[in-house]
C-alpha positions in Angstrom: 0.0 0.0 0.0 2.9 2.3 0.7 4.1 2.0 -2.9 0.7 3.1 -4.1 0.8 6.3 -1.9 4.3 7.1 -3.0 3.3 6.7 -6.7 0.1 8.7 -6.3 1.6 11.6 -4.3 4.7 11.8 -6.6 2.5 11.6 -9.6 0.2 14.3 -8.4 3.1 16.7 -7.9 4.4 15.9 -11.4 1.0 16.3 -12.8 0.6 19.7 -11.2 3.8 20.8 -12.8 2.7 19.6 -16.2 -0.7 21.3 -15.8 1.0 24.6 -15.0 3.3 24.2 -18.0 0.5 23.4 -20.4 -2.2 25.8 -19.2 -0.3 28.8 -18.1 2.5 31.0 -19.6 4.6 30.4 -16.5 8.1 29.2 -17.6 9.3 25.8 -16.3 12.1 27.6 -14.5 9.6 29.6 -12.5 7.6 26.5 -11.7 10.8 24.8 -10.5 11.5 27.7 -8.2 7.9 27.7 -6.9 8.2 24.0 -6.1 11.5 24.6 -4.2 9.8 27.4 -2.3 6.8 25.1 -1.5 9.3 22.6 0.1 11.0 25.4 2.1 7.6 26.7 3.3 6.4 23.2 4.3 9.7 22.6 6.2 9.5 26.0 7.9 5.9 25.3 9.0 6.9 21.8 10.3 4.5 20.2 7.8 7.0 18.4 5.6 8.0 15.7 8.1 4.4 14.4 8.6 3.7 14.5 4.9 7.1 12.7 4.3 6.2 10.0 6.7 3.0 9.4 4.8 4.1 9.9 1.2 7.7 8.8 1.5 9.7 9.2 -1.7 6.6 10.6 -3.5 7.4 14.0 -1.8 11.1 13.5 -1.0 12.3 12.8 -4.5 10.7 15.7 -6.5 12.2 19.1 -6.2 10.0 19.9 -3.2 12.2 17.5 -1.1 15.2 19.5 -2.2 13.7 22.7 -0.9 12.8 21.1 2.4 16.4 19.8 2.7 17.7 23.3 2.1 15.4 24.8 4.7 16.1 22.0 7.3 19.9 22.5 6.8 19.7 26.3 7.2 17.5 26.1 10.3 19.8 23.5 11.9 22.9 25.6 11.1 21.3 28.8 12.5 20.7 27.0 15.8 24.3 25.7 15.8 26.3 28.7 14.6 24.0 31.7 14.5 23.1 33.9 11.5 26.0 32.7 9.4 24.3 29.3 9.4 21.4 30.7 7.4 23.8 31.1 4.5 25.9 28.0 4.9 23.5 25.3 6.3 21.4 24.8 3.2 24.4 24.1 1.0 26.0 21.8 3.6 22.8 19.8 3.8 22.4 19.4 0.1 26.1 19.3 -1.0 25.9 15.5 -1.8 23.0 15.9 -4.1 24.4 19.0 -5.8 27.8 17.3 -6.4 26.0 14.2 -7.8 24.0 16.3 -10.2 27.1 18.2 -11.4 29.0 14.9 -11.8 26.3 13.1 -13.7 25.6 16.1 -15.9 29.3 16.3 -16.8 29.5 12.5 -17.5 26.4 12.7 -19.8 27.8 15.7 -21.6 30.8 13.5 -22.5 28.6 10.6 -23.7 25.8 12.5 -25.5 26.0 14.9 -28.4 23.9 18.1 -27.9 21.6 19.2 -30.6 19.8 22.5 -31.2 16.1 22.5 -31.6 
C-alpha cells in the first residue's frame, strides 16, 4: 500500500507541474523555483515531516524535497552557529545531491552529443 501512496503523491506533484506548464504561460524555471519554495515553506511550518512519513519518496524525490532539505539544513545551522548558518547550512545539507547532479551532468555531456532544436 505504501508504494501506491508514493506513486500517487509523486504523480500528483508531477501532474501539477505539467498542468502549470500546459495551461499557463509560466516558464518551467519559475515552476521549478515555486516547487522549491513550497518545500521550504512546508519545512518552515513543520509540515514536511508528517507528509514525508505518509508519502515517502513521493514527496522527497521531487524538487519539493530539495527545498525542504535546504530549509532544514539552514534552520539547523542557525541553531548551531547563528546567523551565518542561514547562508551555509542549506548548502551543507544538500552538498551531496548537488555534487552528484554536477558529476552526472558532466558525464552525460561527454557521452551524448547536444543538438539545437
